[in-house]
C-alpha positions in Angstrom: -92.9 -122.4 5.6 -90.4 -122.7 8.5 -91.7 -124.2 11.8 -93.8 -122.0 14.1 -91.7 -120.1 16.5 -91.5 -121.7 20.3 -92.8 -120.1 22.9 -90.4 -119.3 25.7 -92.0 -122.0 28.5 -91.3 -124.7 25.5 -87.8 -123.7 25.4 -87.7 -123.5 29.2 -89.1 -127.2 29.2 -86.6 -128.4 26.9 -83.6 -127.0 28.7 -84.9 -129.1 31.5 -85.6 -132.4 29.6 -89.3 -131.9 30.5 -92.3 -132.9 28.1 -95.8 -130.8 28.7 -97.2 -133.6 30.9 -93.9 -134.1 32.6 -93.9 -130.1 33.6 -97.4 -130.7 34.4 -96.3 -133.2 37.2 -93.5 -131.4 38.4 -95.7 -128.2 39.0 -98.2 -131.0 40.7 -95.1 -131.8 43.2 -93.9 -128.5 43.8 -97.6 -127.3 45.0 -97.3 -130.3 47.2 -94.2 -129.1 48.6 -95.7 -126.2 49.9 -98.8 -128.2 51.3 -101.1 -127.4 48.3 -102.8 -128.8 45.2 -102.5 -127.8 41.8 -105.0 -129.8 39.2 -102.2 -129.1 36.3 -102.6 -131.2 32.9 -100.6 -131.2 29.6 -103.6 -129.3 28.0 -102.9 -126.5 30.6 -99.8 -126.4 29.4 -100.2 -126.6 26.0 -102.5 -123.7 26.2 -99.8 -121.3 28.0 -97.4 -122.4 25.0 -99.9 -120.9 22.4 -99.2 -117.8 20.7 -101.2 -115.2 22.4 -102.4 -118.0 24.9 -103.7 -117.7 28.4 -101.2 -116.1 31.0 -100.4 -118.3 34.0 -101.8 -116.6 37.2 -99.2 -115.6 39.8 -99.8 -118.9 41.8 -98.6 -121.3 39.1 -96.1 -118.8 37.9 -94.7 -119.6 41.5 -94.6 -123.4 41.1 -93.5 -123.1 37.4 -90.3 -120.9 38.8 -89.9 -123.4 41.5 -89.8 -126.3 39.2 -86.8 -124.3 37.1 -85.5 -123.1 40.1 -86.2 -119.3 39.4 -86.2 -116.7 42.1 -89.2 -114.7 43.2 -87.5 -111.4 42.4 -86.8 -112.4 38.7 -90.4 -113.2 38.3 -91.6 -110.2 39.6 -89.4 -107.7 38.0 -89.3 -109.3 34.2 -92.9 -110.8 34.1 -94.3 -113.5 31.8 -92.7 -115.2 29.6 -89.4 -113.3 30.3 -88.3 -114.4 33.8 -88.4 -118.1 32.1 -84.8 -119.9 31.8 -83.3 -119.6 28.4 -84.3 -115.9 27.9 -81.7 -114.3 30.1 -81.3 -110.6 30.2 -78.1 -108.9 28.2 -74.9 -107.9 30.1 -75.2 -104.3 31.6 -73.3 -101.7 29.7 -70.2 -100.2 31.7 -69.3 -103.8 33.1 -66.3 -104.1 31.2 -67.6 -107.2 29.5 -68.0 -106.1 25.9 -66.0 -108.6 24.5 -68.0 -111.5 26.7 -71.3 -109.9 25.6 -69.9 -110.2 21.8 -69.2 -114.1 22.9 -72.5 -114.3 24.7 -74.5 -113.6 21.5 -72.9 -115.9 19.7 -73.4 -118.5 22.1 -76.9 -118.1 22.0 -77.5 -118.1 18.6 -75.9 -121.3 18.0 -79.3 -122.7 19.7 -80.9 -121.7 16.6 -84.6 -121.2 18.1 -87.2 -119.6 16.7 -89.1 -117.5 19.4 -92.4 -115.6 20.0 -90.4 -112.8 22.3 -87.2 -110.9 22.2 -85.5 -109.5 25.5 -87.6 -108.7 28.2 -88.7 -105.1 27.7 -87.7 -104.0 31.1 -84.1 -105.3 30.2 -84.4 -103.3 26.8 -85.4 -100.6 28.6 -82.7 -100.5 31.0 -80.0 -101.2 28.4 -81.0 -97.8 26.4 -81.4 -95.8 29.9 -77.5 -97.2 30.3 -76.5 -96.2 26.9 -77.8 -92.6 27.3 -76.1 -91.9 30.7 -73.0 -93.8 30.9 -69.7 -91.9 29.5 -68.1 -94.7 27.3 -64.2 -95.4 28.0 -61.8 -97.5 26.4 -61.1 -101.0 27.8 -57.4 -102.0 28.1 -56.2 -103.7 25.1 -55.2 -107.4 25.6 -51.6 -108.0 26.0 -51.3 -111.9 25.9 -51.7 -112.6 22.2 -49.7 -111.9 19.1 -50.1 -108.4 17.6 -52.8 -107.5 14.9 -51.5 -105.7 11.9 -53.4 -102.7 11.0 -53.6 -104.1 7.0 -55.5 -107.2 8.1 -58.0 -105.1 10.2 -58.3 -103.1 6.8 -58.8 -106.0 4.6 -61.8 -107.1 7.2 -63.6 -103.7 6.9 -63.4 -103.7 3.2 -64.8 -107.5 3.1 -68.0 -106.8 5.6 -68.7 -103.3 3.8 -69.2 -105.6 0.7 -71.4 -108.3 2.4 -73.4 -106.0 4.3 -73.8 -103.7 1.3 -75.0 -106.8 -0.5 -78.9 -106.4 -2.6 -81.5 -108.0 -0.3 -82.0 -110.7 -2.3 -78.6 -111.8 -2.1 -78.3 -111.4 1.8 -79.7 -114.5 2.4 -76.9 -116.4 1.2 -74.3 -114.6 3.2 -75.1 -115.6 7.0 -72.4 -118.2 7.1 -69.7 -115.7 5.8 -70.9 -113.1 8.4 -70.6 -115.6 11.0 -67.1 -116.4 10.1 -66.1 -112.7 10.2 -67.9 -112.3 13.5 -65.7 -115.2 15.0 -62.5 -114.0 13.3 -63.4 -110.1 15.1 -64.1 -111.6 18.5 -61.3 -114.1 18.7 -58.9 -111.1 17.7 -60.6 -108.9 20.6 -60.1 -111.9 22.6 -56.4 -113.2 22.2 -54.7 -110.7 20.2 -52.5 -107.6 21.2 -52.9 -104.1 19.6 -52.8 -100.6 19.5 -55.6 -98.6 20.9 -56.7 -97.3 17.5 -56.6 -100.8 16.1 -58.6 -102.1 18.9 -61.4 -99.6 18.2 -61.5 -100.3 14.9 -62.0 -103.8 15.6 -64.8 -103.1 18.5 -66.4 -100.7 15.7 -66.3 -103.9 13.0 -67.8 -106.1 15.5 -70.5 -103.7 16.6 -71.2 -103.6 12.6 -71.5 -107.1 12.1 -73.7 -107.6 15.4 -75.8 -105.4 14.1 -76.4 -107.1 11.0 -76.4 -110.5 12.1 -78.9 -109.4 14.6 -80.9 -108.5 11.4 -80.5 -111.7 10.1 -81.8 -113.6 12.9 -84.5 -111.3 13.2 -85.8 -111.9 9.6 -86.2 -115.4 10.6 -88.0 -114.9 13.9 -85.4 -116.0 16.2 -86.1 -113.0 18.1 -84.0 -113.6 21.5 -80.9 -113.9 19.7 -81.4 -110.9 17.4 -82.0 -109.3 20.7 -78.5 -110.4 22.1 -76.5 -109.6 19.5 -78.1 -106.0 19.2 -77.2 -105.8 22.6 -73.8 -106.8 22.1 -73.4 -104.3 18.9 -74.4 -101.6 21.5 -71.8 -102.8 23.8 -69.2 -102.4 21.3 -70.2 -99.0 20.1 -70.4 -97.8 23.4 -66.9 -99.0 23.9 -65.7 -96.6 21.2 -68.1 -93.9 22.0 -69.9 -94.3 19.0 -73.3 -92.6 19.6 -74.5 -92.6 16.3 -73.8 -96.1 15.5 -75.3 -96.8 19.3 -78.6 -95.0 18.5 -78.9 -96.9 15.5 -78.6 -100.3 17.3 -81.2 -98.8 19.7 -83.5 -98.0 16.8 -83.2 -102.0 15.8 -84.3 -102.9 19.3 -87.2 -100.6 19.3 -88.7 -101.8 15.8 -88.0 -105.6 17.1 -90.4 -104.0 20.0 -92.8 -102.6 17.6 -93.2 -105.8 15.3 -93.8 -108.1 18.6 -96.2 -105.5 19.8 -94.4 -103.9 22.6 -95.2 -100.0 21.8 -94.4 -99.0 25.3 -90.9 -100.4 25.4 -90.0 -98.8 21.9 -91.5 -95.2 23.1 -88.9 -95.7 25.9 -85.9 -96.8 23.9 -86.6 -94.2 21.3 -86.8 -91.5 23.6 -83.3 -92.5 24.9 -81.8 -92.8 21.4 -82.9 -89.7 21.0 -81.2 -87.9 23.4 -77.7 -88.5 22.4 -78.3 -88.1 18.2 -77.2 -85.0 16.4 -77.6 -86.1 12.8 -80.7 -85.2 11.0 -81.7 -88.1 9.0 -80.6 -90.4 12.1 -83.4 -88.3 14.1 -86.1 -88.3 11.1 -85.9 -92.2 11.4 -86.1 -92.7 15.1 -88.8 -89.8 15.3 -90.6 -91.9 12.6 -90.4 -95.5 14.7 -91.6 -93.5 17.5 -94.7 -92.5 15.5 -95.3 -95.9 14.9 -95.4 -97.1 18.3 -97.4 -93.9 19.0 -99.8 -94.7 16.8 -100.1 -98.6 18.0 -100.9 -96.9 21.2 -103.7 -95.1 19.7 -101.9 -91.7 20.5 -102.8 -89.8 17.8 -101.9 -86.3 18.8 -98.2 -87.3 19.8 -98.2 -89.6 16.6 -98.6 -86.7 14.6 -96.1 -84.6 16.6 -93.4 -87.2 15.9 -94.4 -87.2 12.0 -94.1 -83.9 11.5 -90.7 -84.2 13.4 -89.6 -87.0 11.2 -90.6 -84.7 8.2 -88.7 -81.7 8.9 -85.6 -83.4 10.1 -85.4 -85.4 6.6 -86.0 -82.0 5.0 -83.5 -80.3 7.1 -80.8 -82.9 6.3 -77.6 -81.4 4.6 -74.8 -83.7 5.3 -74.5 -87.7 4.8 -76.0 -89.6 7.2 -74.7 -92.5 9.2 -74.2 -95.8 7.6 -77.1 -97.5 9.4 -79.5 -94.9 8.0 -78.0 -94.1 5.0 -81.1 -95.7 3.1 -83.7 -93.5 4.9 -85.8 -91.5 1.9 -89.1 -90.2 1.7 -90.7 -93.4 0.5 -89.9 -94.5 4.1 -91.3 -91.6 5.7 -94.6 -91.8 3.3 -95.4 -95.6 3.9 -94.6 -95.5 7.4 -97.0 -92.7 7.9 -99.5 -94.6 5.9 -98.7 -97.3 8.5 -99.5 -95.1 11.3 -102.7 -94.1 9.8 -103.8 -97.5 9.4 -103.2 -97.9 13.1 -105.4 -95.0 14.0 -108.3 -96.1 12.0 -107.9 -93.7 9.0 -107.5 -96.3 5.9 -108.3 -93.9 3.1 -105.4 -91.6 3.7 -103.4 -94.2 4.6 -103.6 -96.2 1.1 -102.9 -93.1 -0.3 -99.6 -92.7 1.5 -98.5 -96.2 1.2 -99.3 -96.3 -2.6 -97.0 -93.1 -3.0 -94.5 -94.2 -0.9 -94.2 -98.3 -2.7 -93.8 -95.9 -5.6 -90.7 -94.3 -4.6 -88.8 -97.4 -3.0 -85.5 -98.4 -5.0 -85.7 -101.6 -7.0 -82.7 -103.0 -4.5 -84.8 -102.9 -1.1 -86.9 -106.1 -1.7 -87.6 -107.0 2.0 -88.9 -103.6 3.0 -90.7 -103.3 -0.2 -92.6 -106.8 0.8 -93.3 -104.9 4.0 -94.5 -102.0 2.4 -96.5 -103.9 0.0 -98.2 -105.7 2.9 -99.5 -102.6 4.8 -100.9 -101.6 1.3 -102.8 -104.8 1.1 -103.9 -104.6 4.4 -105.3 -101.1 4.0 -107.1 -102.3 0.7 -108.6 -105.2 2.6 -109.9 -102.9 5.4 -111.6 -100.6 2.7 -113.2 -103.6 0.9 -111.3 -103.7 -2.2 -110.7 -107.5 -1.7 -109.4 -108.7 -5.3 -106.8 -105.7 -5.5 -105.8 -106.5 -1.9 -105.1 -110.4 -2.8 -103.2 -109.2 -5.7 -101.0 -106.9 -3.8 -100.7 -109.6 -0.7 -99.4 -112.4 -3.5 -97.1 -110.3 -4.7 -95.9 -109.2 -1.0 -95.5 -113.0 -0.3 -93.8 -114.1 -3.4 -91.3 -111.6 -2.9 -90.9 -112.4 0.9 -90.7 -116.1 -0.1 -87.8 -115.3 -2.7 -85.5 -113.5 -0.4 -86.2 -116.0 2.5 -87.6 -113.5 5.3 -89.6 -115.8 7.3 -91.1 -113.2 9.6 -92.4 -111.3 6.3 -94.0 -114.0 5.4 -95.4 -114.8 8.4 -96.5 -111.0 8.6 -98.6 -111.5 5.1 -99.9 -114.8 6.0 -101.6 -113.6 8.9 -103.7 -111.6 6.4 -105.2 -114.6 5.3 -108.1 -114.8 7.6 -109.5 -111.3 6.2 -109.6 -113.4 2.5 -111.3 -116.4 3.9 -114.8 -114.9 3.7 -114.4 -114.2 0.1 -113.3 -117.4 -1.2 -115.2 -116.3 -4.9 -113.4 -112.8 -5.3 -110.6 -113.3 -8.4 -107.2 -114.1 -6.6 -108.3 -114.7 -3.0 -108.2 -118.6 -3.9 -104.8 -118.3 -5.5 -103.6 -116.4 -2.5 -104.8 -118.6 0.0 -103.3 -121.6 -1.7 -99.8 -120.0 -1.8 -100.3 -119.3 2.4 -101.5 -123.0 2.8 -98.5 -124.3 1.1 
């Protein structure tokens, strides 16, 4: 299994060349500068860096901020651990920095960090609010480089469509190719000269690439890098006034927040996305993801309202949907409805919905199948059908490993504690052995 994702505090330490012991010593020094004492130890820093570990109180956060040179306002606004260095907020929309945002996403991805958190919830919500309220305007074309032939852009578009349309199992091998196309497109936007129509096509292509690469990073637990790529995709979509694509990017950011347990942020982002989206299939997906977030918050009535809205929108779709949600189907509606019911404690109906949806899912969508099978295994586990659940979980784990999606592997592996009290049940020992390996 891949190395565990790093906590933002560990990343901040690395940036400042500090070990856990070194940070503890620096915190003590910061306290002395304030004529106070702080009995910080290496073990205390280790506890702060554990997944789900204790959060430092306001006094210790102030001292940590002193060590890293972070202002109090940033600590207050973003909250722990989002204010830490190495987890900077994305560039605001409408700042005239679309190409810079595209390049910044690439720079951050080069750090290749597996992280426990994505962008700060406050920053994501602000980005969504900007997208929903700012009028897009095309930037002036660069005039300091050589002209871009429209035929070359056509070739780039065709090549990228082929890469992004590959079967899930093959996409794990396309990451370097996508990165090279991204470098080419951003380089053209930075240095070349083209007419307004060609420039708009390049921004659209940059948005598509950013969105796809963001999913690659997300699938490998590089959550901060994924968030920056999706922020860049939103910038580029907004630059050309593509509201449907922008809504799709916000949907991705919301999904990431759901995955990371930040339901409130996801709800805010999806409300903004729904405010400017007209396509029926797109609205169905946005309502479905909002229902997931509401279920996580335990709001059963609002969850069912959005599930009904999702079903109605999907049934009423009469035109081809935008590419970012062209895969949305009754299978997705059924399974995610079941996932909502799990969160609401209704495991019996949940299992029926999930089993129905898994049966409808096309073979090509292996990653989605791995996630859906995990939901099914969890539902069976909660109902006490241990052997059946272990069999489904094992199938999901093998599939997730085959497609190279470490976040899905981790999701399935997180079910392991539920099987440990039942070592003699058929299939349990085999599943736990695969997890340990």
